[in-house]
C-alpha positions in Angstrom: 126.5 103.9 109.1 123.4 105.9 109.9 125.5 109.0 110.2 126.9 108.2 106.7 123.5 108.3 105.2 122.7 111.6 106.9 125.9 112.9 105.3 124.6 111.6 101.9 121.3 113.3 102.5 123.0 116.6 103.3 124.8 116.4 100.0 121.7 115.5 98.0 118.8 117.1 99.8 118.7 119.9 97.2 118.6 117.2 94.4 115.5 115.7 96.1 114.0 119.1 96.6 114.5 120.0 92.9 113.0 116.7 91.8 109.8 117.5 93.7 109.7 121.0 92.4 110.3 119.8 88.9 107.1 117.7 89.1 105.2 120.6 90.5 106.3 122.9 87.6 105.7 120.2 84.9 102.1 119.9 86.0 101.2 123.5 86.9 99.1 124.0 83.8 96.5 121.6 85.2 95.9 123.9 88.2 93.8 122.2 90.9 92.2 119.6 88.6 92.3 115.9 89.6 94.0 115.4 86.3 97.0 117.1 87.8 97.1 114.6 90.6 97.2 111.8 88.1 100.0 113.5 86.1 102.0 113.9 89.4 101.5 110.2 90.2 102.7 109.2 86.7 105.9 111.3 87.0 106.6 109.9 90.5 106.1 106.3 89.6 107.9 106.2 86.3 111.3 106.3 87.9 110.5 104.7 91.2 111.6 101.2 92.3 108.9 99.3 94.3 109.1 95.6 95.3 105.3 95.1 94.9 105.1 96.2 91.3 105.2 93.0 89.3 106.0 94.6 86.0 109.4 95.5 87.6 110.1 91.9 88.4 112.5 91.4 85.5 115.0 88.6 85.8 117.6 90.4 83.8 118.2 92.7 86.7 118.7 89.7 89.1 121.3 87.5 87.4 122.2 85.7 90.6 118.8 83.9 90.9 116.6 81.9 88.6 113.4 83.5 89.8 112.2 87.0 89.0 112.6 89.4 92.0 112.0 93.2 92.3 114.4 95.9 91.3 115.0 97.1 94.9 115.9 93.6 96.0 118.5 93.5 93.2 121.9 95.1 92.7 125.3 94.3 91.1 126.2 93.1 94.6 123.4 90.6 95.0 124.6 87.4 96.7 127.6 89.2 98.2 128.3 90.7 101.6 127.8 94.1 100.1 124.2 93.3 99.1 122.7 94.3 102.4 124.7 96.6 104.6 123.7 96.5 108.3 124.1 99.2 110.8 125.2 97.2 113.9 123.7 99.6 116.3 120.3 100.2 114.7 120.1 97.1 112.4 118.8 99.0 109.4 119.1 97.2 106.1 120.1 99.2 103.0 119.5 98.2 99.4 120.2 99.7 96.0 117.3 100.5 93.7 117.4 100.1 89.9 119.0 103.5 89.5 121.8 102.6 91.9 120.6 104.8 94.7 120.6 103.7 98.3 117.2 102.6 99.7 116.5 102.4 103.5 114.2 99.4 104.2 113.3 99.9 107.9 111.9 103.1 109.2 114.1 105.8 110.6 113.9 109.6 110.3 115.1 109.6 106.7 112.6 107.1 105.5 109.8 109.6 106.0 111.8 112.5 104.5 110.3 113.4 101.1 113.5 115.0 99.8 115.5 111.8 100.6 112.8 109.7 99.0 112.7 111.9 95.9 116.5 111.5 95.7 116.7 107.7 96.2 113.5 106.9 94.2 112.8 103.6 96.0 110.6 102.0 98.7 107.1 100.7 99.2 103.8 102.2 100.2 105.2 104.3 103.1 107.9 106.0 101.1 105.9 106.7 98.0 102.9 108.0 99.8 105.1 110.4 101.8 106.6 111.6 98.5 103.3 111.9 96.8 101.8 113.8 99.8 104.6 116.3 99.7 104.4 116.8 96.0 100.6 117.4 95.8 100.8 119.7 98.8 103.4 121.8 97.1 101.0 121.8 94.1 98.3 123.5 96.2 96.2 120.6 97.1 95.1 119.7 100.7 96.4 116.2 101.2 97.1 113.8 104.1 98.8 110.5 104.4 96.8 107.8 106.2 97.4 104.4 107.6 95.7 101.3 108.8 97.8 99.0 111.0 95.4 96.1 110.6 95.8 96.4 106.9 99.5 97.3 107.2 99.3 99.9 104.4 99.6 103.6 103.8 97.9 105.7 101.2 96.7 109.3 100.6 93.6 111.3 100.8 93.2 114.6 98.9 90.3 117.1 99.2 88.5 117.3 95.9 85.6 119.7 95.7 85.4 119.8 99.5 85.4 116.0 100.0 88.2 113.6 101.0 89.0 111.2 98.2 91.4 108.2 98.2 94.5 108.3 96.1 96.5 105.1 96.6 99.7 105.7 94.7 101.0 102.2 95.6 98.0 100.7 93.8 98.5 103.3 91.0 102.1 102.1 90.5 101.1 98.4 90.9 98.8 98.9 87.9 101.4 100.9 86.0 99.2 104.0 86.0 96.5 102.4 84.0 92.7 102.0 84.5 92.4 104.9 87.0 89.1 106.1 85.5 86.3 105.1 87.9 88.9 103.2 89.9 88.1 102.2 93.5 91.7 103.3 94.5 92.0 106.6 92.6 89.9 109.7 93.2 87.6 107.3 95.0 85.2 107.5 97.9 86.8 105.9 101.0 83.9 103.5 101.4 84.4 102.2 97.8 88.1 101.8 98.6 87.5 99.7 101.7 85.1 97.5 99.6 87.8 97.2 97.0 90.2 96.0 99.7 87.6 93.7 101.2 87.7 95.4 104.5 84.6 95.8 106.7 86.2 96.4 110.1 89.5 98.2 110.3 90.8 101.4 111.8 92.2 104.3 109.7 94.2 107.2 111.0 95.6 110.4 109.5 99.3 110.5 110.2 101.6 112.9 111.9 104.6 112.5 109.6 107.0 114.1 112.0 107.1 110.8 113.9 105.9 107.8 111.8 106.0 105.4 114.8 104.0 107.5 117.1 102.2 109.7 114.6 98.6 108.5 114.7 96.5 111.6 114.6 92.8 111.9 113.8 90.8 108.7 113.6 89.1 108.8 110.2 87.7 105.3 110.3 84.1 106.5 109.8 84.9 107.6 106.3 85.7 104.0 105.4 82.8 102.1 107.1 80.3 100.6 104.7 77.3 98.3 105.2 78.0 94.8 104.2 74.4 94.2 103.2 74.1 97.3 101.2 
């Protein structure tokens, strides 16, 4: 089954690549302004399925249950043996997003591949932060994807005027792209972001995206430490 999805990727890699480049071109008039970063995020999130974005929890997409559940947990096959397809060797679950594309739900090499993510348009913080990182890098920004295991979350940092600023596209999507002005999660100081998340003692690392499981790179925790009594 995993080989099958690599075959699908080989057929649609250029579709994903073109999707990323289309966003780069659509936003090029904003040059290196933070406004461009926000425009990029808007274009990525508008067609993305994410199980944490409550505005996507529409019951009409899940006719097999009474409760509202997210797009990427729903499909025409919900409640059938086709709903989750398991690879017996690797035990990867696959789901369909709201556009009918396949979503990988447990990490393998495709789940950190930006062209694959751009094609399938589904996932949670890991997938969307990888896609966002690739798109802003192609747009000329210096960007990195970061992670905290204690917090079990991934987000991005982008250099703005020589300083690293937090851009959490998972939070951006959760809020449907609204209220990003003076937001603690968008173009924000890392210390303000950790306050927003209620964290006073957690480790943050820049990631090596060539190996998501063993990819901890530079320890950047000091950027996030703030004085509880300040």
